[in-house]
PyMOL Python script that loads the backbone (N, CA, C, O; Angstrom):
from pymol import cmd

cmd.read_pdbstr("""\
ATOM      1  N   MET A   1      22.914 -23.806  73.469  1.00  0.00           N
ATOM      2  CA  MET A   1      23.992 -22.959  73.026  1.00  0.00           C
ATOM      3  C   MET A   1      24.245 -23.141  71.522  1.00  0.00           C
ATOM      4  O   MET A   1      24.542 -22.182  70.810  1.00  0.00           O
ATOM      5  N   ALA A   2      24.123 -24.377  71.061  1.00  0.00           N
ATOM      6  CA  ALA A   2      24.355 -24.658  69.644  1.00  0.00           C
ATOM      7  C   ALA A   2      23.331 -23.951  68.768  1.00  0.00           C
ATOM      8  O   ALA A   2      23.651 -23.508  67.665  1.00  0.00           O
ATOM      9  N   VAL A   3      22.104 -23.846  69.258  1.00  0.00           N
ATOM     10  CA  VAL A   3      21.059 -23.170  68.483  1.00  0.00           C
ATOM     11  C   VAL A   3      21.391 -21.693  68.325  1.00  0.00           C
ATOM     12  O   VAL A   3      21.235 -21.129  67.242  1.00  0.00           O
ATOM     13  N   LEU A   4      21.846 -21.071  69.398  1.00  0.00           N
ATOM     14  CA  LEU A   4      22.205 -19.655  69.324  1.00  0.00           C
ATOM     15  C   LEU A   4      23.384 -19.425  68.386  1.00  0.00           C
ATOM     16  O   LEU A   4      23.403 -18.445  67.641  1.00  0.00           O
ATOM     17  N   LEU A   5      24.357 -20.315  68.418  1.00  0.00           N
ATOM     18  CA  LEU A   5      25.491 -20.193  67.499  1.00  0.00           C
ATOM     19  C   LEU A   5      25.053 -20.375  66.046  1.00  0.00           C
ATOM     20  O   LEU A   5      25.529 -19.667  65.159  1.00  0.00           O
ATOM     21  N   THR A   6      24.158 -21.313  65.807  1.00  0.00           N
ATOM     22  CA  THR A   6      23.644 -21.532  64.451  1.00  0.00           C
ATOM     23  C   THR A   6      22.884 -20.311  63.956  1.00  0.00           C
ATOM     24  O   THR A   6      23.052 -19.896  62.810  1.00  0.00           O
ATOM     25  N   LEU A   7      22.050 -19.737  64.812  1.00  0.00           N
ATOM     26  CA  LEU A   7      21.322 -18.529  64.424  1.00  0.00           C
ATOM     27  C   LEU A   7      22.283 -17.367  64.174  1.00  0.00           C
ATOM     28  O   LEU A   7      22.056 -16.561  63.272  1.00  0.00           O
ATOM     29  N   GLY A   8      23.338 -17.277  64.955  1.00  0.00           N
ATOM     30  CA  GLY A   8      24.344 -16.235  64.732  1.00  0.00           C
ATOM     31  C   GLY A   8      25.049 -16.406  63.402  1.00  0.00           C
ATOM     32  O   GLY A   8      25.261 -15.431  62.681  1.00  0.00           O
ATOM     33  N   LEU A   9      25.415 -17.635  63.070  1.00  0.00           N
ATOM     34  CA  LEU A   9      26.032 -17.902  61.768  1.00  0.00           C
ATOM     35  C   LEU A   9      25.071 -17.591  60.625  1.00  0.00           C
ATOM     36  O   LEU A   9      25.474 -17.039  59.601  1.00  0.00           O
ATOM     37  N   LEU A  10      23.814 -17.945  60.800  1.00  0.00           N
ATOM     38  CA  LEU A  10      22.803 -17.638  59.790  1.00  0.00           C
ATOM     39  C   LEU A  10      22.695 -16.135  59.584  1.00  0.00           C
ATOM     40  O   LEU A  10      22.633 -15.656  58.452  1.00  0.00           O
ATOM     41  N   PHE A  11      22.672 -15.400  60.678  1.00  0.00           N
ATOM     42  CA  PHE A  11      22.574 -13.948  60.626  1.00  0.00           C
ATOM     43  C   PHE A  11      23.779 -13.335  59.911  1.00  0.00           C
ATOM     44  O   PHE A  11      23.638 -12.345  59.192  1.00  0.00           O
ATOM     45  N   ALA A  12      24.969 -13.923  60.107  1.00  0.00           N
ATOM     46  CA  ALA A  12      26.191 -13.382  59.512  1.00  0.00           C
ATOM     47  C   ALA A  12      26.389 -13.812  58.064  1.00  0.00           C
ATOM     48  O   ALA A  12      26.847 -13.011  57.249  1.00  0.00           O
ATOM     49  N   ALA A  13      26.061 -15.040  57.727  1.00  0.00           N
ATOM     50  CA  ALA A  13      26.376 -15.585  56.400  1.00  0.00           C
ATOM     51  C   ALA A  13      25.269 -15.414  55.374  1.00  0.00           C
ATOM     52  O   ALA A  13      25.554 -15.291  54.182  1.00  0.00           O
ATOM     53  N   LEU A  14      24.026 -15.403  55.802  1.00  0.00           N
ATOM     54  CA  LEU A  14      22.915 -15.349  54.848  1.00  0.00           C
ATOM     55  C   LEU A  14      22.921 -14.107  53.963  1.00  0.00           C
ATOM     56  O   LEU A  14      22.701 -14.245  52.760  1.00  0.00           O
ATOM     57  N   PRO A  15      23.158 -12.908  54.480  1.00  0.00           N
ATOM     58  CA  PRO A  15      23.180 -11.736  53.593  1.00  0.00           C
ATOM     59  C   PRO A  15      24.231 -11.844  52.484  1.00  0.00           C
ATOM     60  O   PRO A  15      23.971 -11.463  51.343  1.00  0.00           O
ATOM     61  N   ALA A  16      25.394 -12.353  52.811  1.00  0.00           N
ATOM     62  CA  ALA A  16      26.441 -12.488  51.801  1.00  0.00           C
ATOM     63  C   ALA A  16      26.036 -13.486  50.719  1.00  0.00           C
ATOM     64  O   ALA A  16      26.253 -13.235  49.533  1.00  0.00           O
ATOM     65  N   LEU A  17      25.459 -14.597  51.111  1.00  0.00           N
ATOM     66  CA  LEU A  17      25.017 -15.593  50.135  1.00  0.00           C
ATOM     67  C   LEU A  17      23.914 -15.045  49.232  1.00  0.00           C
ATOM     68  O   LEU A  17      23.929 -15.261  48.021  1.00  0.00           O
ATOM     69  N   LEU A  18      22.960 -14.337  49.829  1.00  0.00           N
ATOM     70  CA  LEU A  18      21.867 -13.775  49.036  1.00  0.00           C
ATOM     71  C   LEU A  18      22.371 -12.714  48.070  1.00  0.00           C
ATOM     72  O   LEU A  18      21.907 -12.640  46.933  1.00  0.00           O
ATOM     73  N   LEU A  19      23.310 -11.900  48.509  1.00  0.00           N
ATOM     74  CA  LEU A  19      23.862 -10.847  47.662  1.00  0.00           C
ATOM     75  C   LEU A  19      24.683 -11.431  46.522  1.00  0.00           C
ATOM     76  O   LEU A  19      24.568 -10.969  45.387  1.00  0.00           O
ATOM     77  N   LEU A  20      25.501 -12.426  46.797  1.00  0.00           N
ATOM     78  CA  LEU A  20      26.310 -13.065  45.760  1.00  0.00           C
ATOM     79  C   LEU A  20      25.450 -13.763  44.705  1.00  0.00           C
ATOM     80  O   LEU A  20      25.802 -13.778  43.526  1.00  0.00           O
ATOM     81  N   ASN A  21      24.335 -14.334  45.124  1.00  0.00           N
ATOM     82  CA  ASN A  21      23.447 -15.036  44.199  1.00  0.00           C
ATOM     83  C   ASN A  21      22.408 -14.119  43.559  1.00  0.00           C
ATOM     84  O   ASN A  21      21.564 -14.583  42.792  1.00  0.00           O
ATOM     85  N   ASP A  22      22.462 -12.819  43.867  1.00  0.00           N
ATOM     86  CA  ASP A  22      21.550 -11.816  43.312  1.00  0.00           C
ATOM     87  C   ASP A  22      20.078 -12.223  43.464  1.00  0.00           C
ATOM     88  O   ASP A  22      19.313 -12.211  42.499  1.00  0.00           O
ATOM     89  N   VAL A  23      19.705 -12.579  44.680  1.00  0.00           N
ATOM     90  CA  VAL A  23      18.345 -12.996  45.001  1.00  0.00           C
ATOM     91  C   VAL A  23      17.445 -11.763  45.058  1.00  0.00           C
ATOM     92  O   VAL A  23      17.808 -10.772  45.691  1.00  0.00           O
ATOM     93  N   PRO A  24      16.273 -11.803  44.407  1.00  0.00           N
ATOM     94  CA  PRO A  24      15.359 -10.655  44.456  1.00  0.00           C
ATOM     95  C   PRO A  24      14.777 -10.470  45.865  1.00  0.00           C
ATOM     96  O   PRO A  24      14.818 -11.392  46.678  1.00  0.00           O
ATOM     97  N   PRO A  25      14.244  -9.291  46.148  1.00  0.00           N
ATOM     98  CA  PRO A  25      13.674  -9.029  47.481  1.00  0.00           C
ATOM     99  C   PRO A  25      12.530  -9.990  47.811  1.00  0.00           C
ATOM    100  O   PRO A  25      11.764 -10.384  46.931  1.00  0.00           O
ATOM    101  N   PHE A  26      12.424 -10.360  49.086  1.00  0.00           N
ATOM    102  CA  PHE A  26      11.321 -11.207  49.543  1.00  0.00           C
ATOM    103  C   PHE A  26      11.058 -10.950  51.014  1.00  0.00           C
ATOM    104  O   PHE A  26      11.884 -10.374  51.721  1.00  0.00           O
ATOM    105  N   ARG A  27       9.894 -11.388  51.458  1.00  0.00           N
ATOM    106  CA  ARG A  27       9.495 -11.267  52.865  1.00  0.00           C
ATOM    107  C   ARG A  27       8.752 -12.537  53.254  1.00  0.00           C
ATOM    108  O   ARG A  27       7.853 -12.977  52.538  1.00  0.00           O
ATOM    109  N   ILE A  28       9.125 -13.124  54.382  1.00  0.00           N
ATOM    110  CA  ILE A  28       8.455 -14.311  54.888  1.00  0.00           C
ATOM    111  C   ILE A  28       7.783 -13.935  56.204  1.00  0.00           C
ATOM    112  O   ILE A  28       8.442 -13.507  57.151  1.00  0.00           O
ATOM    113  N   GLY A  29       6.488 -14.100  56.247  1.00  0.00           N
ATOM    114  CA  GLY A  29       5.719 -13.781  57.446  1.00  0.00           C
ATOM    115  C   GLY A  29       5.162 -12.372  57.395  1.00  0.00           C
ATOM    116  O   GLY A  29       5.526 -11.567  56.537  1.00  0.00           O
ATOM    117  N   ASP A  30       4.273 -12.095  58.333  1.00  0.00           N
ATOM    118  CA  ASP A  30       3.651 -10.789  58.405  1.00  0.00           C
ATOM    119  C   ASP A  30       3.275 -10.487  59.856  1.00  0.00           C
ATOM    120  O   ASP A  30       2.917 -11.387  60.616  1.00  0.00           O
ATOM    121  N   ALA A  31       3.361  -9.248  60.219  1.00  0.00           N
ATOM    122  CA  ALA A  31       3.008  -8.749  61.554  1.00  0.00           C
ATOM    123  C   ALA A  31       3.773  -9.516  62.638  1.00  0.00           C
ATOM    124  O   ALA A  31       5.004  -9.492  62.646  1.00  0.00           O
ATOM    125  N   LEU A  32       3.079 -10.188  63.538  1.00  0.00           N
ATOM    126  CA  LEU A  32       3.712 -10.874  64.652  1.00  0.00           C
ATOM    127  C   LEU A  32       4.498 -12.100  64.217  1.00  0.00           C
ATOM    128  O   LEU A  32       5.454 -12.491  64.886  1.00  0.00           O
ATOM    129  N   LEU A  33       4.111 -12.708  63.112  1.00  0.00           N
ATOM    130  CA  LEU A  33       4.787 -13.915  62.630  1.00  0.00           C
ATOM    131  C   LEU A  33       5.868 -13.598  61.600  1.00  0.00           C
ATOM    132  O   LEU A  33       6.293 -14.483  60.858  1.00  0.00           O
ATOM    133  N   PHE A  34       6.313 -12.351  61.548  1.00  0.00           N
ATOM    134  CA  PHE A  34       7.365 -11.938  60.636  1.00  0.00           C
ATOM    135  C   PHE A  34       8.655 -12.678  60.965  1.00  0.00           C
ATOM    136  O   PHE A  34       9.127 -12.633  62.100  1.00  0.00           O
ATOM    137  N   ILE A  35       9.231 -13.368  59.963  1.00  0.00           N
ATOM    138  CA  ILE A  35      10.440 -14.157  60.188  1.00  0.00           C
ATOM    139  C   ILE A  35      11.654 -13.476  59.573  1.00  0.00           C
ATOM    140  O   ILE A  35      12.627 -13.204  60.275  1.00  0.00           O
ATOM    141  N   VAL A  36      11.613 -13.195  58.266  1.00  0.00           N
ATOM    142  CA  VAL A  36      12.780 -12.612  57.607  1.00  0.00           C
ATOM    143  C   VAL A  36      12.343 -11.771  56.405  1.00  0.00           C
ATOM    144  O   VAL A  36      11.356 -12.077  55.736  1.00  0.00           O
ATOM    145  N   GLU A  37      13.102 -10.705  56.151  1.00  0.00           N
ATOM    146  CA  GLU A  37      12.874  -9.870  54.964  1.00  0.00           C
ATOM    147  C   GLU A  37      14.238  -9.573  54.341  1.00  0.00           C
ATOM    148  O   GLU A  37      15.178  -9.172  55.026  1.00  0.00           O
ATOM    149  N   TRP A  38      14.322  -9.778  53.028  1.00  0.00           N
ATOM    150  CA  TRP A  38      15.547  -9.483  52.290  1.00  0.00           C
ATOM    151  C   TRP A  38      15.238  -8.364  51.314  1.00  0.00           C
ATOM    152  O   TRP A  38      14.274  -8.436  50.551  1.00  0.00           O
ATOM    153  N   ARG A  39      16.070  -7.324  51.345  1.00  0.00           N
ATOM    154  CA  ARG A  39      15.897  -6.182  50.445  1.00  0.00           C
ATOM    155  C   ARG A  39      17.186  -6.037  49.643  1.00  0.00           C
ATOM    156  O   ARG A  39      18.283  -5.983  50.200  1.00  0.00           O
ATOM    157  N   ASN A  40      17.029  -5.975  48.319  1.00  0.00           N
ATOM    158  CA  ASN A  40      18.177  -5.802  47.429  1.00  0.00           C
ATOM    159  C   ASN A  40      17.742  -4.872  46.301  1.00  0.00           C
ATOM    160  O   ASN A  40      17.174  -5.317  45.303  1.00  0.00           O
ATOM    161  N   ASP A  41      18.009  -3.587  46.465  1.00  0.00           N
ATOM    162  CA  ASP A  41      17.608  -2.595  45.462  1.00  0.00           C
ATOM    163  C   ASP A  41      18.724  -1.561  45.298  1.00  0.00           C
ATOM    164  O   ASP A  41      19.731  -1.636  46.002  1.00  0.00           O
ATOM    165  N   PRO A  42      18.567  -0.591  44.376  1.00  0.00           N
ATOM    166  CA  PRO A  42      19.632   0.389  44.144  1.00  0.00           C
ATOM    167  C   PRO A  42      20.017   1.208  45.380  1.00  0.00           C
ATOM    168  O   PRO A  42      21.155   1.667  45.484  1.00  0.00           O
ATOM    169  N   GLN A  43      19.086   1.396  46.314  1.00  0.00           N
ATOM    170  CA  GLN A  43      19.394   2.168  47.520  1.00  0.00           C
ATOM    171  C   GLN A  43      20.249   1.376  48.510  1.00  0.00           C
ATOM    172  O   GLN A  43      20.826   1.957  49.429  1.00  0.00           O
ATOM    173  N   GLY A  44      20.333   0.075  48.333  1.00  0.00           N
ATOM    174  CA  GLY A  44      21.129  -0.749  49.231  1.00  0.00           C
ATOM    175  C   GLY A  44      20.514  -2.118  49.418  1.00  0.00           C
ATOM    176  O   GLY A  44      19.475  -2.434  48.838  1.00  0.00           O
ATOM    177  N   SER A  45      21.148  -2.904  50.212  1.00  0.00           N
ATOM    178  CA  SER A  45      20.629  -4.236  50.493  1.00  0.00           C
ATOM    179  C   SER A  45      20.723  -4.478  51.985  1.00  0.00           C
ATOM    180  O   SER A  45      21.489  -3.823  52.692  1.00  0.00           O
ATOM    181  N   GLY A  46      19.936  -5.424  52.450  1.00  0.00           N
ATOM    182  CA  GLY A  46      19.976  -5.748  53.868  1.00  0.00           C
ATOM    183  C   GLY A  46      18.988  -6.828  54.206  1.00  0.00           C
ATOM    184  O   GLY A  46      18.061  -7.107  53.446  1.00  0.00           O
ATOM    185  N   ILE A  47      19.191  -7.424  55.337  1.00  0.00           N
ATOM    186  CA  ILE A  47      18.314  -8.482  55.816  1.00  0.00           C
ATOM    187  C   ILE A  47      17.820  -8.091  57.199  1.00  0.00           C
ATOM    188  O   ILE A  47      18.561  -7.530  58.005  1.00  0.00           O
ATOM    189  N   THR A  48      16.552  -8.397  57.459  1.00  0.00           N
ATOM    190  CA  THR A  48      15.940  -8.107  58.744  1.00  0.00           C
ATOM    191  C   THR A  48      15.283  -9.382  59.250  1.00  0.00           C
ATOM    192  O   THR A  48      14.535 -10.035  58.523  1.00  0.00           O
ATOM    193  N   PHE A  49      15.567  -9.733  60.502  1.00  0.00           N
ATOM    194  CA  PHE A  49      14.986 -10.919  61.106  1.00  0.00           C
ATOM    195  C   PHE A  49      13.958 -10.520  62.146  1.00  0.00           C
ATOM    196  O   PHE A  49      14.124  -9.514  62.835  1.00  0.00           O
ATOM    197  N   GLY A  50      12.893 -11.305  62.262  1.00  0.00           N
ATOM    198  CA  GLY A  50      11.907 -11.128  63.322  1.00  0.00           C
ATOM    199  C   GLY A  50      12.385 -11.855  64.567  1.00  0.00           C
ATOM    200  O   GLY A  50      12.554 -13.074  64.543  1.00  0.00           O
ATOM    201  N   ILE A  51      12.602 -11.142  65.632  1.00  0.00           N
ATOM    202  CA  ILE A  51      13.178 -11.722  66.843  1.00  0.00           C
ATOM    203  C   ILE A  51      12.210 -12.676  67.545  1.00  0.00           C
ATOM    204  O   ILE A  51      12.632 -13.731  68.017  1.00  0.00           O
ATOM    205  N   LEU A  52      10.931 -12.330  67.624  1.00  0.00           N
ATOM    206  CA  LEU A  52       9.983 -13.154  68.376  1.00  0.00           C
ATOM    207  C   LEU A  52       9.849 -14.565  67.812  1.00  0.00           C
ATOM    208  O   LEU A  52      10.036 -15.520  68.565  1.00  0.00           O
ATOM    209  N   PRO A  53       9.534 -14.751  66.525  1.00  0.00           N
ATOM    210  CA  PRO A  53       9.392 -16.137  66.032  1.00  0.00           C
ATOM    211  C   PRO A  53      10.695 -16.932  66.102  1.00  0.00           C
ATOM    212  O   PRO A  53      10.674 -18.120  66.426  1.00  0.00           O
ATOM    213  N   LEU A  54      11.822 -16.296  65.803  1.00  0.00           N
ATOM    214  CA  LEU A  54      13.096 -17.008  65.856  1.00  0.00           C
ATOM    215  C   LEU A  54      13.491 -17.328  67.296  1.00  0.00           C
ATOM    216  O   LEU A  54      14.084 -18.376  67.554  1.00  0.00           O
ATOM    217  N   GLY A  55      13.173 -16.451  68.222  1.00  0.00           N
ATOM    218  CA  GLY A  55      13.446 -16.728  69.634  1.00  0.00           C
ATOM    219  C   GLY A  55      12.602 -17.876  70.152  1.00  0.00           C
ATOM    220  O   GLY A  55      13.101 -18.738  70.876  1.00  0.00           O
ATOM    221  N   VAL A  56      11.319 -17.896  69.787  1.00  0.00           N
ATOM    222  CA  VAL A  56      10.437 -18.988  70.192  1.00  0.00           C
ATOM    223  C   VAL A  56      10.921 -20.303  69.571  1.00  0.00           C
ATOM    224  O   VAL A  56      10.930 -21.339  70.235  1.00  0.00           O
ATOM    225  N   LEU A  57      11.321 -20.258  68.302  1.00  0.00           N
ATOM    226  CA  LEU A  57      11.833 -21.450  67.634  1.00  0.00           C
ATOM    227  C   LEU A  57      13.090 -21.972  68.330  1.00  0.00           C
ATOM    228  O   LEU A  57      13.208 -23.174  68.563  1.00  0.00           O
ATOM    229  N   SER A  58      14.018 -21.097  68.659  1.00  0.00           N
ATOM    230  CA  SER A  58      15.244 -21.541  69.330  1.00  0.00           C
ATOM    231  C   SER A  58      14.934 -22.095  70.723  1.00  0.00           C
ATOM    232  O   SER A  58      15.571 -23.052  71.162  1.00  0.00           O
ATOM    233  N   PHE A  59      13.966 -21.504  71.417  1.00  0.00           N
ATOM    234  CA  PHE A  59      13.561 -22.007  72.731  1.00  0.00           C
ATOM    235  C   PHE A  59      12.969 -23.405  72.621  1.00  0.00           C
ATOM    236  O   PHE A  59      13.290 -24.283  73.423  1.00  0.00           O
ATOM    237  N   LEU A  60      12.100 -23.616  71.624  1.00  0.00           N
ATOM    238  CA  LEU A  60      11.497 -24.935  71.431  1.00  0.00           C
ATOM    239  C   LEU A  60      12.543 -25.988  71.064  1.00  0.00           C
ATOM    240  O   LEU A  60      12.485 -27.118  71.549  1.00  0.00           O
ATOM    241  N   ILE A  61      13.487 -25.623  70.220  1.00  0.00           N
ATOM    242  CA  ILE A  61      14.552 -26.557  69.855  1.00  0.00           C
ATOM    243  C   ILE A  61      15.391 -26.905  71.083  1.00  0.00           C
ATOM    244  O   ILE A  61      15.770 -28.063  71.263  1.00  0.00           O
ATOM    245  N   ALA A  62      15.683 -25.926  71.923  1.00  0.00           N
ATOM    246  CA  ALA A  62      16.455 -26.183  73.143  1.00  0.00           C
ATOM    247  C   ALA A  62      15.691 -27.103  74.088  1.00  0.00           C
ATOM    248  O   ALA A  62      16.290 -27.988  74.699  1.00  0.00           O
ATOM    249  N   LEU A  63      14.370 -26.909  74.221  1.00  0.00           N
ATOM    250  CA  LEU A  63      13.574 -27.779  75.079  1.00  0.00           C
ATOM    251  C   LEU A  63      13.571 -29.214  74.563  1.00  0.00           C
ATOM    252  O   LEU A  63      13.715 -30.157  75.341  1.00  0.00           O
ATOM    253  N   ILE A  64      13.408 -29.376  73.262  1.00  0.00           N
ATOM    254  CA  ILE A  64      13.423 -30.716  72.672  1.00  0.00           C
ATOM    255  C   ILE A  64      14.785 -31.360  72.882  1.00  0.00           C
ATOM    256  O   ILE A  64      14.875 -32.540  73.220  1.00  0.00           O
ATOM    257  N   ASP A  65      15.834 -30.588  72.680  1.00  0.00           N
ATOM    258  CA  ASP A  65      17.193 -31.100  72.872  1.00  0.00           C
ATOM    259  C   ASP A  65      17.409 -31.552  74.312  1.00  0.00           C
ATOM    260  O   ASP A  65      17.960 -32.628  74.544  1.00  0.00           O
ATOM    261  N   GLN A  66      16.985 -30.752  75.270  1.00  0.00           N
ATOM    262  CA  GLN A  66      17.132 -31.131  76.679  1.00  0.00           C
ATOM    263  C   GLN A  66      16.308 -32.367  77.007  1.00  0.00           C
ATOM    264  O   GLN A  66      16.747 -33.209  77.791  1.00  0.00           O
ATOM    265  N   GLY A  67      15.134 -32.488  76.426  1.00  0.00           N
ATOM    266  CA  GLY A  67      14.302 -33.673  76.636  1.00  0.00           C
ATOM    267  C   GLY A  67      14.973 -34.922  76.103  1.00  0.00           C
ATOM    268  O   GLY A  67      14.907 -35.979  76.729  1.00  0.00           O
ATOM    269  N   LEU A  68      15.619 -34.809  74.950  1.00  0.00           N
ATOM    270  CA  LEU A  68      16.323 -35.967  74.388  1.00  0.00           C
ATOM    271  C   LEU A  68      17.546 -36.333  75.217  1.00  0.00           C
ATOM    272  O   LEU A  68      17.846 -37.513  75.395  1.00  0.00           O
ATOM    273  N   ILE A  69      18.250 -35.330  75.724  1.00  0.00           N
ATOM    274  CA  ILE A  69      19.422 -35.606  76.567  1.00  0.00           C
ATOM    275  C   ILE A  69      18.993 -36.296  77.846  1.00  0.00           C
ATOM    276  O   ILE A  69      19.620 -37.272  78.259  1.00  0.00           O
ATOM    277  N   ASN A  70      17.933 -35.811  78.485  1.00  0.00           N
ATOM    278  CA  ASN A  70      17.456 -36.418  79.720  1.00  0.00           C
ATOM    279  C   ASN A  70      16.937 -37.835  79.480  1.00  0.00           C
ATOM    280  O   ASN A  70      17.104 -38.700  80.339  1.00  0.00           O
ATOM    281  N   ARG A  71      16.322 -38.084  78.349  1.00  0.00           N
ATOM    282  CA  ARG A  71      15.818 -39.411  78.017  1.00  0.00           C
ATOM    283  C   ARG A  71      16.975 -40.390  77.846  1.00  0.00           C
ATOM    284  O   ARG A  71      16.881 -41.542  78.269  1.00  0.00           O
ATOM    285  N   ASP A  72      18.063 -39.938  77.230  1.00  0.00           N
ATOM    286  CA  ASP A  72      19.214 -40.808  77.004  1.00  0.00           C
ATOM    287  C   ASP A  72      19.945 -41.145  78.305  1.00  0.00           C
ATOM    288  O   ASP A  72      20.583 -42.194  78.393  1.00  0.00           O
ATOM    289  N   ARG A  73      19.865 -40.291  79.297  1.00  0.00           N
ATOM    290  CA  ARG A  73      20.552 -40.528  80.585  1.00  0.00           C
ATOM    291  C   ARG A  73      19.850 -41.594  81.407  1.00  0.00           C
ATOM    292  O   ARG A  73      20.474 -42.194  82.282  1.00  0.00           O
ATOM    293  N   ARG A  74      18.592 -41.847  81.159  1.00  0.00           N
ATOM    294  CA  ARG A  74      17.825 -42.815  81.961  1.00  0.00           C
ATOM    295  C   ARG A  74      18.147 -44.204  81.592  1.00  0.00           C
ATOM    296  O   ARG A  74      17.592 -45.140  82.168  1.00  0.00           O
TER     297      ARG A  74
END
""", "prot")
cmd.dss("prot")
cmd.show_as("cartoon", "prot")
cmd.util.cbc("prot")
cmd.orient("prot")
């Protein structure tokens, strides 16, 4: 649950931070491994996230977290 909340905060706060700092456009990843794209031009600004890599990442973090919790209970 914490991972999903963190990703939600990232989704909400990152565009504002990038816009305030006047960060130029960038893209991380390509095709299936597309992670994030930031666009800041005269037509507008916006951020786009790749759902598949971020979903897989959050799933892996949750699995590791559950493994650590179960290890501590033993």
